[in-house]
N, CA, C and O atoms as a GROMACS GRO file, in nm:
protein
  568
    1UNK      N    1  12.451   9.263   3.947
    1UNK     CA    2  12.466   9.224   3.826
    1UNK      C    3  12.462   9.299   3.745
    1UNK      O    4  12.434   9.416   3.772
    2UNK      N    5  12.487   9.264   3.629
    2UNK     CA    6  12.520   9.362   3.480
    2UNK      C    7  12.405   9.344   3.376
    2UNK      O    8  12.430   9.246   3.304
    3UNK      N    9  12.300   9.399   3.347
    3UNK     CA   10  12.231   9.344   3.251
    3UNK      C   11  12.306   9.433   3.113
    3UNK      O   12  12.365   9.541   3.116
    4UNK      N   13  12.280   9.344   2.996
    4UNK     CA   14  12.348   9.382   2.876
    4UNK      C   15  12.223   9.385   2.752
    4UNK      O   16  12.164   9.286   2.710
    5UNK      N   17  12.205   9.513   2.711
    5UNK     CA   18  12.134   9.529   2.601
    5UNK      C   19  12.176   9.628   2.477
    5UNK      O   20  12.177   9.750   2.485
    6UNK      N   21  12.210   9.552   2.360
    6UNK     CA   22  12.228   9.653   2.243
    6UNK      C   23  12.348   9.686   2.268
    6UNK      O   24  12.385   9.756   2.173
    7UNK      N   25  12.461   9.669   2.371
    7UNK     CA   26  12.603   9.711   2.377
    7UNK      C   27  12.575   9.807   2.514
    7UNK      O   28  12.666   9.873   2.565
    8UNK      N   29  12.486   9.806   2.546
    8UNK     CA   30  12.466   9.877   2.690
    8UNK      C   31  12.425   9.813   2.850
    8UNK      O   32  12.328   9.743   2.878
    9UNK      N   33  12.508   9.850   2.922
    9UNK     CA   34  12.484   9.790   3.051
    9UNK      C   35  12.418   9.859   3.142
    9UNK      O   36  12.440   9.980   3.155
   10UNK      N   37  12.322   9.790   3.224
   10UNK     CA   38  12.224   9.851   3.331
   10UNK      C   39  12.262   9.777   3.449
   10UNK      O   40  12.314   9.665   3.456
   11UNK      N   41  12.223   9.866   3.553
   11UNK     CA   42  12.228   9.830   3.699
   11UNK      C   43  12.334   9.902   3.778
   11UNK      O   44  12.293   9.948   3.884
   12UNK      N   45  12.470   9.922   3.748
   12UNK     CA   46  12.529  10.008   3.748
   12UNK      C   47  12.628  10.071   3.645
   12UNK      O   48  12.657  10.016   3.538
   13UNK      N   49  12.681  10.201   3.690
   13UNK     CA   50  12.728  10.289   3.572
   13UNK      C   51  12.869  10.225   3.503
   13UNK      O   52  12.943  10.176   3.588
   14UNK      N   53  12.903  10.219   3.406
   14UNK     CA   54  13.022  10.120   3.345
   14UNK      C   55  13.057  10.212   3.241
   14UNK      O   56  12.977  10.277   3.173
   15UNK      N   57  13.216  10.215   3.231
   15UNK     CA   58  13.255  10.320   3.119
   15UNK      C   59  13.335  10.254   3.026
   15UNK      O   60  13.423  10.176   3.064
   16UNK      N   61  13.313  10.279   2.891
   16UNK     CA   62  13.414  10.210   2.791
   16UNK      C   63  13.544  10.244   2.806
   16UNK      O   64  13.547  10.328   2.896
   17UNK      N   65  13.644  10.225   2.767
   17UNK     CA   66  13.793  10.252   2.783
   17UNK      C   67  13.807  10.382   2.742
   17UNK      O   68  13.880  10.465   2.796
   18UNK      N   69  13.735  10.402   2.641
   18UNK     CA   70  13.774  10.571   2.589
   18UNK      C   71  13.720  10.690   2.694
   18UNK      O   72  13.771  10.800   2.714
   19UNK      N   73  13.611  10.638   2.748
   19UNK     CA   74  13.520  10.723   2.858
   19UNK      C   75  13.616  10.737   2.970
   19UNK      O   76  13.667  10.846   2.996
   20UNK      N   77  13.636  10.653   3.024
   20UNK     CA   78  13.729  10.638   3.136
   20UNK      C   79  13.867  10.716   3.099
   20UNK      O   80  13.921  10.786   3.185
   21UNK      N   81  13.918  10.703   2.978
   21UNK     CA   82  14.037  10.779   2.965
   21UNK      C   83  14.043  10.930   2.954
   21UNK      O   84  14.129  11.010   2.990
   22UNK      N   85  13.918  10.948   2.889
   22UNK     CA   86  13.831  11.111   2.906
   22UNK      C   87  13.852  11.171   3.052
   22UNK      O   88  13.924  11.256   3.104
   23UNK      N   89  13.747  11.079   3.092
   23UNK     CA   90  13.740  11.129   3.277
   23UNK      C   91  13.877  11.147   3.351
   23UNK      O   92  13.885  11.227   3.444
   24UNK      N   93  13.962  11.087   3.317
   24UNK     CA   94  14.086  11.015   3.396
   24UNK      C   95  14.213  11.134   3.324
   24UNK      O   96  14.301  11.172   3.400
   25UNK      N   97  14.212  11.179   3.195
   25UNK     CA   98  14.333  11.199   3.143
   25UNK      C   99  14.429  11.130   3.098
   25UNK      O  100  14.529  11.174   3.042
   26UNK      N  101  14.392  10.975   3.128
   26UNK     CA  102  14.500  10.881   3.100
   26UNK      C  103  14.474  10.815   2.965
   26UNK      O  104  14.360  10.798   2.922
   27UNK      N  105  14.587  10.778   2.898
   27UNK     CA  106  14.560  10.739   2.776
   27UNK      C  107  14.469  10.598   2.743
   27UNK      O  108  14.441  10.528   2.840
   28UNK      N  109  14.441  10.574   2.662
   28UNK     CA  110  14.356  10.408   2.663
   28UNK      C  111  14.447  10.324   2.654
   28UNK      O  112  14.431  10.213   2.706
   29UNK      N  113  14.569  10.356   2.583
   29UNK     CA  114  14.682  10.215   2.574
   29UNK      C  115  14.792  10.240   2.729
   29UNK      O  116  14.855  10.146   2.778
   30UNK      N  117  14.796  10.352   2.772
   30UNK     CA  118  14.812  10.322   2.952
   30UNK      C  119  14.712  10.250   3.018
   30UNK      O  120  14.752  10.150   3.077
   31UNK      N  121  14.565  10.280   3.026
   31UNK     CA  122  14.433  10.197   3.065
   31UNK      C  123  14.479   9.992   3.036
   31UNK      O  124  14.464   9.896   3.111
   32UNK      N  125  14.518  10.002   2.937
   32UNK     CA  126  14.490   9.868   2.863
   32UNK      C  127  14.619   9.807   2.921
   32UNK      O  128  14.626   9.693   2.969
   33UNK      N  129  14.726   9.900   2.911
   33UNK     CA  130  14.849   9.834   3.036
   33UNK      C  131  14.821   9.787   3.160
   33UNK      O  132  14.824   9.671   3.201
   34UNK      N  133  14.797   9.879   3.210
   34UNK     CA  134  14.729   9.903   3.384
   34UNK      C  135  14.622   9.772   3.387
   34UNK      O  136  14.637   9.703   3.488
   35UNK      N  137  14.515   9.727   3.293
   35UNK     CA  138  14.407   9.674   3.282
   35UNK      C  139  14.517   9.492   3.289
   35UNK      O  140  14.490   9.408   3.375
   36UNK      N  141  14.622   9.472   3.191
   36UNK     CA  142  14.666   9.362   3.158
   36UNK      C  143  14.788   9.372   3.282
   36UNK      O  144  14.800   9.271   3.351
   37UNK      N  145  14.842   9.440   3.300
   37UNK     CA  146  14.945   9.392   3.438
   37UNK      C  147  14.883   9.361   3.568
   37UNK      O  148  14.936   9.316   3.670
   38UNK      N  149  14.739   9.397   3.544
   38UNK     CA  150  14.628   9.350   3.676
   38UNK      C  151  14.578   9.454   3.782
   38UNK      O  152  14.510   9.425   3.880
   39UNK      N  153  14.635   9.618   3.740
   39UNK     CA  154  14.582   9.727   3.842
   39UNK      C  155  14.421   9.760   3.821
   39UNK      O  156  14.350   9.809   3.908
   40UNK      N  157  14.375   9.720   3.676
   40UNK     CA  158  14.232   9.729   3.655
   40UNK      C  159  14.179   9.611   3.610
   40UNK      O  160  14.240   9.529   3.540
   41UNK      N  161  14.053   9.600   3.653
   41UNK     CA  162  13.961   9.494   3.608
   41UNK      C  163  13.864   9.566   3.496
   41UNK      O  164  13.800   9.669   3.521
   42UNK      N  165  13.863   9.510   3.393
   42UNK     CA  166  13.777   9.511   3.302
   42UNK      C  167  13.635   9.404   3.296
   42UNK      O  168  13.653   9.292   3.343
   43UNK      N  169  13.529   9.428   3.253
   43UNK     CA  170  13.432   9.318   3.219
   43UNK      C  171  13.394   9.326   3.040
   43UNK      O  172  13.378   9.426   2.970
   44UNK      N  173  13.389   9.216   3.014
   44UNK     CA  174  13.394   9.230   2.848
   44UNK      C  175  13.217   9.222   2.808
   44UNK      O  176  13.150   9.142   2.874
   45UNK      N  177  13.171   9.279   2.734
   45UNK     CA  178  13.026   9.305   2.686
   45UNK      C  179  13.027   9.167   2.596
   45UNK      O  180  13.130   9.105   2.568
   46UNK      N  181  12.892   9.128   2.556
   46UNK     CA  182  12.905   9.012   2.464
   46UNK      C  183  12.929   9.090   2.328
   46UNK      O  184  12.930   9.016   2.230
   47UNK      N  185  12.944   9.192   2.308
   47UNK     CA  186  13.011   9.261   2.164
   47UNK      C  187  13.158   9.250   2.175
   47UNK      O  188  13.233   9.274   2.080
   48UNK      N  189  13.204   9.210   2.305
   48UNK     CA  190  13.370   9.221   2.322
   48UNK      C  191  13.428   9.328   2.359
   48UNK      O  192  13.551   9.324   2.354
   49UNK      N  193  13.363   9.458   2.407
   49UNK     CA  194  13.368   9.554   2.446
   49UNK      C  195  13.451   9.593   2.577
   49UNK      O  196  13.378   9.573   2.674
   50UNK      N  197  13.537   9.626   2.603
   50UNK     CA  198  13.548   9.641   2.781
   50UNK      C  199  13.502   9.773   2.838
   50UNK      O  200  13.497   9.893   2.809
   51UNK      N  201  13.476   9.698   2.920
   51UNK     CA  202  13.375   9.847   3.023
   51UNK      C  203  13.397   9.795   3.161
   51UNK      O  204  13.364   9.689   3.215
   52UNK      N  205  13.474   9.923   3.212
   52UNK     CA  206  13.500   9.957   3.342
   52UNK      C  207  13.428  10.009   3.431
   52UNK      O  208  13.402  10.126   3.401
   53UNK      N  209  13.372   9.968   3.552
   53UNK     CA  210  13.339  10.007   3.670
   53UNK      C  211  13.380  10.166   3.686
   53UNK      O  212  13.482  10.226   3.650
   54UNK      N  213  13.265  10.208   3.750
   54UNK     CA  214  13.310  10.333   3.798
   54UNK      C  215  13.420  10.376   3.893
   54UNK      O  216  13.468  10.489   3.885
   55UNK      N  217  13.461  10.286   3.983
   55UNK     CA  218  13.543  10.264   4.072
   55UNK      C  219  13.692  10.293   3.988
   55UNK      O  220  13.796  10.329   4.044
   56UNK      N  221  13.681  10.274   3.876
   56UNK     CA  222  13.821  10.249   3.821
   56UNK      C  223  13.852  10.406   3.788
   56UNK      O  224  13.960  10.419   3.731
   57UNK      N  225  13.782  10.526   3.812
   57UNK     CA  226  13.808  10.636   3.793
   57UNK      C  227  13.883  10.711   3.883
   57UNK      O  228  13.948  10.813   3.858
   58UNK      N  229  13.866  10.638   4.020
   58UNK     CA  230  13.921  10.656   4.179
   58UNK      C  231  14.111  10.579   4.176
   58UNK      O  232  14.218  10.629   4.211
   59UNK      N  233  14.082  10.457   4.124
   59UNK     CA  234  14.145  10.350   4.090
   59UNK      C  235  14.280  10.427   4.005
   59UNK      O  236  14.397  10.427   4.043
   60UNK      N  237  14.230  10.486   3.893
   60UNK     CA  238  14.332  10.550   3.838
   60UNK      C  239  14.422  10.690   3.904
   60UNK      O  240  14.540  10.709   3.933
   61UNK      N  241  14.337  10.745   3.908
   61UNK     CA  242  14.379  10.857   4.000
   61UNK      C  243  14.480  10.823   4.103
   61UNK      O  244  14.592  10.875   4.113
   62UNK      N  245  14.428  10.722   4.187
   62UNK     CA  246  14.552  10.678   4.298
   62UNK      C  247  14.675  10.622   4.265
   62UNK      O  248  14.767  10.625   4.347
   63UNK      N  249  14.696  10.544   4.095
   63UNK     CA  250  14.760  10.499   4.029
   63UNK      C  251  14.883  10.600   3.983
   63UNK      O  252  15.003  10.588   4.004
   64UNK      N  253  14.830  10.676   3.931
   64UNK     CA  254  14.890  10.807   3.878
   64UNK      C  255  14.961  10.913   3.996
   64UNK      O  256  15.066  10.974   3.978
   65UNK      N  257  14.883  10.916   4.108
   65UNK     CA  258  14.950  10.967   4.240
   65UNK      C  259  15.094  10.895   4.268
   65UNK      O  260  15.205  10.948   4.269
   66UNK      N  261  15.070  10.797   4.284
   66UNK     CA  262  15.154  10.681   4.329
   66UNK      C  263  15.300  10.712   4.240
   66UNK      O  264  15.406  10.753   4.286
   67UNK      N  265  15.268  10.678   4.100
   67UNK     CA  266  15.350  10.698   4.012
   67UNK      C  267  15.438  10.824   4.002
   67UNK      O  268  15.551  10.809   3.958
   68UNK      N  269  15.397  10.946   4.038
   68UNK     CA  270  15.410  11.064   4.072
   68UNK      C  271  15.501  11.082   4.167
   68UNK      O  272  15.604  11.147   4.149
   69UNK      N  273  15.459  11.005   4.312
   69UNK     CA  274  15.570  10.989   4.409
   69UNK      C  275  15.677  10.899   4.387
   69UNK      O  276  15.747  10.863   4.482
   70UNK      N  277  15.697  10.857   4.265
   70UNK     CA  278  15.821  10.757   4.202
   70UNK      C  279  15.798  10.591   4.253
   70UNK      O  280  15.890  10.511   4.267
   71UNK      N  281  15.643  10.561   4.277
   71UNK     CA  282  15.649  10.399   4.308
   71UNK      C  283  15.630  10.347   4.163
   71UNK      O  284  15.588  10.403   4.062
   72UNK      N  285  15.688  10.188   4.196
   72UNK     CA  286  15.702  10.115   4.071
   72UNK      C  287  15.538  10.074   4.050
   72UNK      O  288  15.447  10.106   4.126
   73UNK      N  289  15.528  10.009   3.949
   73UNK     CA  290  15.384   9.936   3.941
   73UNK      C  291  15.386   9.819   4.027
   73UNK      O  292  15.288   9.796   4.098
   74UNK      N  293  15.475   9.753   4.027
   74UNK     CA  294  15.437   9.611   4.108
   74UNK      C  295  15.422   9.681   4.257
   74UNK      O  296  15.327   9.645   4.327
   75UNK      N  297  15.521   9.786   4.312
   75UNK     CA  298  15.466   9.837   4.414
   75UNK      C  299  15.337   9.897   4.433
   75UNK      O  300  15.282   9.884   4.542
   76UNK      N  301  15.281   9.961   4.339
   76UNK     CA  302  15.139  10.008   4.355
   76UNK      C  303  15.049   9.901   4.366
   76UNK      O  304  14.945   9.917   4.430
   77UNK      N  305  15.079   9.769   4.298
   77UNK     CA  306  14.988   9.662   4.298
   77UNK      C  307  15.008   9.590   4.451
   77UNK      O  308  14.905   9.552   4.508
   78UNK      N  309  15.110   9.575   4.503
   78UNK     CA  310  15.086   9.516   4.606
   78UNK      C  311  15.048   9.621   4.709
   78UNK      O  312  15.035   9.567   4.819
   79UNK      N  313  15.024   9.766   4.712
   79UNK     CA  314  14.969   9.847   4.774
   79UNK      C  315  14.813   9.825   4.776
   79UNK      O  316  14.735   9.838   4.870
   80UNK      N  317  14.788   9.786   4.636
   80UNK     CA  318  14.631   9.782   4.620
   80UNK      C  319  14.584   9.640   4.692
   80UNK      O  320  14.471   9.625   4.737
   81UNK      N  321  14.659   9.567   4.695
   81UNK     CA  322  14.631   9.436   4.751
   81UNK      C  323  14.610   9.454   4.881
   81UNK      O  324  14.510   9.406   4.934
   82UNK      N  325  14.699   9.522   4.950
   82UNK     CA  326  14.699   9.552   5.068
   82UNK      C  327  14.596   9.633   5.145
   82UNK      O  328  14.568   9.619   5.264
   83UNK      N  329  14.540   9.729   5.050
   83UNK     CA  330  14.429   9.786   5.068
   83UNK      C  331  14.293   9.702   5.077
   83UNK      O  332  14.206   9.706   5.164
   84UNK      N  333  14.301   9.633   4.975
   84UNK     CA  334  14.169   9.545   4.948
   84UNK      C  335  14.146   9.463   5.052
   84UNK      O  336  14.032   9.457   5.095
   85UNK      N  337  14.260   9.379   5.116
   85UNK     CA  338  14.243   9.313   5.265
   85UNK      C  339  14.247   9.397   5.383
   85UNK      O  340  14.198   9.341   5.481
   86UNK      N  341  14.295   9.527   5.405
   86UNK     CA  342  14.263   9.606   5.511
   86UNK      C  343  14.084   9.609   5.480
   86UNK      O  344  14.015   9.588   5.580
   87UNK      N  345  14.022   9.631   5.371
   87UNK     CA  346  13.902   9.642   5.390
   87UNK      C  347  13.826   9.532   5.376
   87UNK      O  348  13.706   9.545   5.399
   88UNK      N  349  13.857   9.456   5.353
   88UNK     CA  350  13.761   9.297   5.373
   88UNK      C  351  13.780   9.278   5.531
   88UNK      O  352  13.680   9.234   5.589
   89UNK      N  353  13.916   9.308   5.627
   89UNK     CA  354  13.942   9.332   5.765
   89UNK      C  355  13.828   9.346   5.851
   89UNK      O  356  13.785   9.268   5.937
   90UNK      N  357  13.782   9.476   5.808
   90UNK     CA  358  13.706   9.559   5.811
   90UNK      C  359  13.535   9.558   5.809
   90UNK      O  360  13.451   9.607   5.884
   91UNK      N  361  13.527   9.480   5.690
   91UNK     CA  362  13.381   9.417   5.677
   91UNK      C  363  13.375   9.309   5.753
   91UNK      O  364  13.267   9.295   5.810
   92UNK      N  365  13.456   9.225   5.773
   92UNK     CA  366  13.457   9.111   5.868
   92UNK      C  367  13.458   9.147   6.020
   92UNK      O  368  13.394   9.075   6.097
   93UNK      N  369  13.517   9.239   6.059
   93UNK     CA  370  13.477   9.328   6.186
   93UNK      C  371  13.328   9.359   6.206
   93UNK      O  372  13.245   9.308   6.280
   94UNK      N  373  13.323   9.433   6.139
   94UNK     CA  374  13.164   9.474   6.095
   94UNK      C  375  13.108   9.361   6.149
   94UNK      O  376  13.072   9.352   6.266
   95UNK      N  377  13.101   9.276   6.068
   95UNK     CA  378  12.968   9.154   6.067
   95UNK      C  379  13.003   9.097   6.185
   95UNK      O  380  12.903   9.042   6.230
   96UNK      N  381  13.083   9.085   6.248
   96UNK     CA  382  13.131   9.002   6.372
   96UNK      C  383  13.056   9.084   6.500
   96UNK      O  384  12.999   9.035   6.597
   97UNK      N  385  13.075   9.214   6.470
   97UNK     CA  386  12.991   9.293   6.551
   97UNK      C  387  12.859   9.298   6.564
   97UNK      O  388  12.796   9.326   6.666
   98UNK      N  389  12.808   9.262   6.433
   98UNK     CA  390  12.675   9.255   6.455
   98UNK      C  391  12.628   9.154   6.490
   98UNK      O  392  12.521   9.158   6.550
   99UNK      N  393  12.701   9.010   6.460
   99UNK     CA  394  12.660   8.936   6.570
   99UNK      C  395  12.646   8.941   6.664
   99UNK      O  396  12.539   8.911   6.716
  100UNK      N  397  12.764   8.988   6.739
  100UNK     CA  398  12.750   9.006   6.906
  100UNK      C  399  12.662   9.098   6.938
  100UNK      O  400  12.639   9.094   7.059
  101UNK      N  401  12.582   9.208   6.862
  101UNK     CA  402  12.514   9.279   6.896
  101UNK      C  403  12.386   9.200   6.913
  101UNK      O  404  12.309   9.214   7.008
  102UNK      N  405  12.367   9.098   6.790
  102UNK     CA  406  12.244   9.033   6.819
  102UNK      C  407  12.226   8.922   6.919
  102UNK      O  408  12.117   8.881   6.957
  103UNK      N  409  12.364   8.870   6.965
  103UNK     CA  410  12.380   8.791   7.076
  103UNK      C  411  12.306   8.843   7.208
  103UNK      O  412  12.212   8.794   7.270
  104UNK      N  413  12.390   8.975   7.232
  104UNK     CA  414  12.384   9.083   7.359
  104UNK      C  415  12.200   9.088   7.387
  104UNK      O  416  12.138   9.061   7.489
  105UNK      N  417  12.153   9.130   7.263
  105UNK     CA  418  12.031   9.212   7.266
  105UNK      C  419  11.907   9.068   7.274
  105UNK      O  420  11.789   9.081   7.306
  106UNK      N  421  11.970   8.950   7.239
  106UNK     CA  422  11.893   8.816   7.235
  106UNK      C  423  11.915   8.788   7.454
  106UNK      O  424  11.827   8.766   7.537
  107UNK      N  425  12.016   8.797   7.465
  107UNK     CA  426  12.061   8.736   7.603
  107UNK      C  427  11.976   8.897   7.686
  107UNK      O  428  11.906   8.881   7.786
  108UNK      N  429  11.991   8.998   7.644
  108UNK     CA  430  11.910   9.068   7.743
  108UNK      C  431  11.734   9.060   7.740
  108UNK      O  432  11.658   9.112   7.822
  109UNK      N  433  11.694   8.974   7.615
  109UNK     CA  434  11.582   8.958   7.610
  109UNK      C  435  11.558   8.860   7.720
  109UNK      O  436  11.492   8.876   7.822
  110UNK      N  437  11.619   8.764   7.682
  110UNK     CA  438  11.555   8.656   7.786
  110UNK      C  439  11.611   8.708   7.926
  110UNK      O  440  11.545   8.645   8.009
  111UNK      N  441  11.697   8.788   7.991
  111UNK     CA  442  11.709   8.815   8.098
  111UNK      C  443  11.595   8.906   8.163
  111UNK      O  444  11.557   8.890   8.279
  112UNK      N  445  11.536   9.019   8.066
  112UNK     CA  446  11.418   9.075   8.088
  112UNK      C  447  11.283   8.959   8.107
  112UNK      O  448  11.186   8.991   8.176
  113UNK      N  449  11.291   8.825   8.040
  113UNK     CA  450  11.162   8.790   8.060
  113UNK      C  451  11.142   8.696   8.186
  113UNK      O  452  11.033   8.647   8.220
  114UNK      N  453  11.305   8.671   8.272
  114UNK     CA  454  11.363   8.594   8.366
  114UNK      C  455  11.295   8.689   8.502
  114UNK      O  456  11.188   8.747   8.521
  115UNK      N  457  11.379   8.676   8.554
  115UNK     CA  458  11.382   8.779   8.666
  115UNK      C  459  11.506   8.904   8.698
  115UNK      O  460  11.628   8.895   8.695
  116UNK      N  461  11.442   8.984   8.718
  116UNK     CA  462  11.537   9.097   8.755
  116UNK      C  463  11.630   9.094   8.802
  116UNK      O  464  11.713   9.178   8.769
  117UNK      N  465  11.665   8.987   8.909
  117UNK     CA  466  11.758   8.978   8.951
  117UNK      C  467  11.905   8.911   8.890
  117UNK      O  468  12.011   8.943   8.943
  118UNK      N  469  11.900   8.826   8.789
  118UNK     CA  470  12.006   8.828   8.743
  118UNK      C  471  12.026   8.937   8.604
  118UNK      O  472  12.134   8.929   8.545
  119UNK      N  473  11.916   9.043   8.551
  119UNK     CA  474  11.946   9.120   8.523
  119UNK      C  475  12.049   9.218   8.577
  119UNK      O  476  12.153   9.254   8.520
  120UNK      N  477  11.994   9.263   8.719
  120UNK     CA  478  12.104   9.337   8.775
  120UNK      C  479  12.218   9.272   8.790
  120UNK      O  480  12.319   9.342   8.795
  121UNK      N  481  12.231   9.130   8.799
  121UNK     CA  482  12.374   9.089   8.835
  121UNK      C  483  12.456   9.113   8.702
  121UNK      O  484  12.579   9.120   8.700
  122UNK      N  485  12.387   9.123   8.608
  122UNK     CA  486  12.503   9.108   8.497
  122UNK      C  487  12.491   9.275   8.464
  122UNK      O  488  12.575   9.289   8.374
  123UNK      N  489  12.441   9.385   8.486
  123UNK     CA  490  12.468   9.528   8.459
  123UNK      C  491  12.606   9.525   8.582
  123UNK      O  492  12.722   9.556   8.554
  124UNK      N  493  12.560   9.483   8.709
  124UNK     CA  494  12.673   9.524   8.778
  124UNK      C  495  12.836   9.455   8.737
  124UNK      O  496  12.952   9.491   8.758
  125UNK      N  497  12.767   9.333   8.667
  125UNK     CA  498  12.937   9.274   8.629
  125UNK      C  499  13.000   9.323   8.519
  125UNK      O  500  13.120   9.298   8.509
  126UNK      N  501  12.942   9.391   8.428
  126UNK     CA  502  12.995   9.466   8.322
  126UNK      C  503  13.024   9.607   8.335
  126UNK      O  504  12.937   9.694   8.329
  127UNK      N  505  13.196   9.637   8.362
  127UNK     CA  506  13.251   9.766   8.393
  127UNK      C  507  13.174   9.861   8.314
  127UNK      O  508  13.093   9.832   8.226
  128UNK      N  509  13.204   9.969   8.352
  128UNK     CA  510  13.175  10.092   8.261
  128UNK      C  511  13.306  10.122   8.166
  128UNK      O  512  13.269  10.185   8.066
  129UNK      N  513  13.432  10.100   8.166
  129UNK     CA  514  13.524  10.051   8.087
  129UNK      C  515  13.493  10.000   7.952
  129UNK      O  516  13.527  10.046   7.843
  130UNK      N  517  13.402   9.867   7.987
  130UNK     CA  518  13.361   9.766   7.885
  130UNK      C  519  13.273   9.866   7.821
  130UNK      O  520  13.321   9.908   7.717
  131UNK      N  521  13.167   9.912   7.850
  131UNK     CA  522  13.020   9.990   7.802
  131UNK      C  523  13.095  10.091   7.726
  131UNK      O  524  13.048  10.126   7.618
  132UNK      N  525  13.218  10.149   7.773
  132UNK     CA  526  13.262  10.295   7.686
  132UNK      C  527  13.315  10.213   7.539
  132UNK      O  528  13.290  10.234   7.421
  133UNK      N  529  13.379  10.137   7.593
  133UNK     CA  530  13.483  10.054   7.489
  133UNK      C  531  13.390  10.004   7.364
  133UNK      O  532  13.407  10.032   7.246
  134UNK      N  533  13.281   9.917   7.426
  134UNK     CA  534  13.189   9.898   7.308
  134UNK      C  535  13.123   9.995   7.237
  134UNK      O  536  13.128   9.978   7.115
  135UNK      N  537  13.042  10.124   7.287
  135UNK     CA  538  13.014  10.215   7.240
  135UNK      C  539  13.073  10.299   7.160
  135UNK      O  540  13.008  10.364   7.079
  136UNK      N  541  13.235  10.311   7.173
  136UNK     CA  542  13.309  10.353   7.086
  136UNK      C  543  13.357  10.278   6.973
  136UNK      O  544  13.403  10.337   6.875
  137UNK      N  545  13.350  10.145   6.977
  137UNK     CA  546  13.369  10.076   6.862
  137UNK      C  547  13.251  10.067   6.777
  137UNK      O  548  13.259  10.041   6.656
  138UNK      N  549  13.140  10.090   6.840
  138UNK     CA  550  13.003  10.100   6.754
  138UNK      C  551  12.998  10.228   6.647
  138UNK      O  552  12.960  10.221   6.529
  139UNK      N  553  13.039  10.332   6.710
  139UNK     CA  554  13.047  10.480   6.669
  139UNK      C  555  13.156  10.472   6.533
  139UNK      O  556  13.124  10.502   6.418
  140UNK      N  557  13.263  10.433   6.570
  140UNK     CA  558  13.363  10.403   6.447
  140UNK      C  559  13.337  10.287   6.350
  140UNK      O  560  13.396  10.275   6.242
  141UNK      N  561  13.273  10.229   6.383
  141UNK     CA  562  13.224  10.130   6.238
  141UNK      C  563  13.088  10.151   6.190
  141UNK      O  564  13.047  10.083   6.096
  142UNK      N  565  13.023  10.228   6.241
  142UNK     CA  566  12.882  10.280   6.175
  142UNK      C  567  12.910  10.378   6.060
  142UNK      O  568  12.817  10.428   5.997
   0.00000   0.00000   0.00000
């Protein structure tokens, strides 16, 4: 949440369009065009100033690199949408893995409370390959 006081935002760093232009070397007019085209998002303050999240600096740099490679703005927009979808997929996978970790910990806890025979049975029936795969996934996602 961003709090506004006297035209200033608090909580996360926000940049006015001129500050964003200065940091990136992209004109205010171009930033405005990209915003209207849907490549950048701006928040409006109560005094109607446009403020951009600090991540807009990286987004603008990415847009300019893509343009240098000859990509159209429409292709760049599709690329950004695909990138966001991939990030959401990774986040969902991480959440599922955390849920699985919790489930496994709960099952192991219950097994330890019961008898050791059941615990040994589970240990013997989980292959070394499965354990290695789980460990690799956890390392990649952390």
